[in-house]
N, C-alpha and C positions, 0 to 999 in steps of 0.2 A: 188541882188534879184530883179526881174522884177515883175511889177503888171499890170494887165489888167485894162481897163477903169472902170469896175464894182467894182474893189477892192479899198477900201479907202487907201490913202497913209499912209505909216508907221508913227508912232509918232516920234518926235524929239529924236535923240539918246541921252542917258544920258551921263553926263560928267564922264569920266573914273577916273579922279583924285578925284572927289567927292565920287564916289562909293568906291574907295579904302580907302579914309579917313574914311568914315562911317563904313566900315568893320573893319578897324584897331581899331577904337574907340569902336565898339561893342566887339571886342576881348579883348581889355584892360579892359572894364567894367566887362566882364565875368570872367577874371582872377582875377581882384581885388575883386569881390564878393566871389569867391571861397577861395582866400587867407584870406579874412576877416573871413569867416566861420571857416577856419582852426585855425586862431589865437584865435578866441573866444572859440572854443572847447578845445584848449590846455591851455588857460588861466583859465578855470573853475576850474580844480583841484588846481592850484596855489592859486586862490582867496579863494577857500573853505578851504585850509590849513591855510592861513594867517589870514583871517577874521573870520572864524567860527571854526578854529582849528579842522577841520574835517579831520581825517586821516583814510580814508576808501579805501580799494582796489577797491570798486565799482566806486569811483570817477574817477579812472584812465581809465574807459571806455571812458570818453570824450577825453582823450589824444589819445587813440587808434583810435577813430573815426576821430579826427583831422588829424592824420598821414595818415589815409586811404583816406580822402578827398584830401590831398596834393598829395599822390601817384597817385590817379585817375586823378587829374588835370594835373600833369606832363605827364602822359600817353596820355591824351586827347590832350594836347598841341603838343606832338610829332606826334601822329598818326592821329588825327582828324582835325587839323587846316590846311587850304589850302590857306590862304590869299596871301602868297608870291608866291605860284604856280600860282594863278589866276592873280597876277600882271604881272608875266612873260608872260602869255598867252595874256593878254590885251595889252602888249607892242608889241606883234608880229602880232596879228590878229586884223582886224577892227570888230566892232560890226555890226551885221546884224539882222534885225528884222524878227522873225518867228511868224506868227499869232496864232499858236496853240501849246500847250504842254499838254500832257496827263500824269498824274501821275498814274502809274499802281499799284505799291505796295509801302509799307513803312516798313522798318525793323529797330528795335531798337538795338543798340549796346552800349556797355559801353563808346565808344569813340564819339558817336553821332548817329543821325538817318541817314539811307541810303534810298534814294528814287529811285525807278525804274521809269524812265520817257521815253517818246518818243516825240521828237521834230520834228514836221512835217513841210515840206516846200511845198507851193502850187505848183502843177505841177510836183512834184517829189514823187517817191514811194520807199518803202524799207528803210525808216529811221531806223537806228539801235537802239536797246533798250540800254539806257544809265543808268549808276549809277550816282546819284547826291548826293553830301554832301555839307552842308552849309559851306562856306569858313571860317566863324567866329565861328563855333561850335554851332550855334543855332539848336534846334531840330525841331522847328515847320515848317510846309509847309506854305509859304507866301500866303496871300490873293492876288487875282488878277493874279496869274500865268497862269491860264487857258485863260486869255484874250490876251496872247501873251508875248513873252520874247525876249530879245536881246541875241544873241549868238556870241561868238568869239571862233574861233578854227576850227577844221576839225574833224567831228564826228568819222570817223574810228580811229582817234588817240586820240581824247578827246577835251576838251575845257572848256569854261566858260559860264554859263548861268546867265543872269542878269534879274531880274523881273522888269517889268515896274514900274517907280517911285523909283527905287533903293531900294526896300523893301527886297531884298535878292540877294546874289551872291553865285552861286553853282559851285563847281569843278566837271567836268564830265569826265567819262571814260566809254568805251564800257562795257556793262554788260557781254558779252562773247568775250574776247580779241582774242581768237584763232579763233572763228567762222568767224570773218571778217578780218582775216589776209590777205586774197587775195585782199581785197579792199585797204589795205595799200601797198601791193606789186605793185598794179597797179597805185598807185599815181605817178604823174610825179615828175621830179627833183625839181621843184619849191615848190610843196606841201611838199615834203619830207624835203627840206631845212627849210621851215617854221616850220614844226613839230619838227625838231631837235633843232631849235633856241628856241622854246617854251618848249623843253624837254618833248615832248609828245610821243616820238617814242618807249618808253618802258613801260612795266607795272609799275604802281606806286609802288615803292619799299616799301613805308611806308603806303600803303593803307590797313592796317590790317582790318579796319572797312568795307572795300569794299568786303572782302572775304566772301563767303557763310558760314554761321554758326558762324560768328564772333559775 
């Protein structure tokens, strides 16, 4: 990306290894917290029976809740987590700084929040609307994203967005995959090969959370 003399130079690119470590750690903490909640809920009926000799069917509500948390955690791990996908993209594409990203909408799903964003590039028009999900399963939109982000990938296929300071890493896919099919068809052999290496050439098979109405 080129900058004119009036444009400040981009900040130093973040370290990819540190970004991935931070997100794997965040994912591990999220899973550990959910498993702890599950264990506590399941343990309550056992403790109530042994310590208080309380044998009531109402206590089993905690067990049911614990199993529910575990099921939702597994589903979210399968459908909502994108750290490994992001790692593959970051190994294939370099990070490029984009000075502006606009969050259009936000949608809650049981697997995580889905954000509609538009990443703009100075001097270029027609940036596609993208769907973004936090790679490590966090629901919040990170502070400072509007001040610019780092992008790896090819927007008609998808990619990874990293917020300045490593505060968030998002997996991106076009909001309307079919609408920009022609842009993918017009991509040259080199771009297509990169997208194939990063496994971005098809719809995300497990992107249940990215589907309308999910």
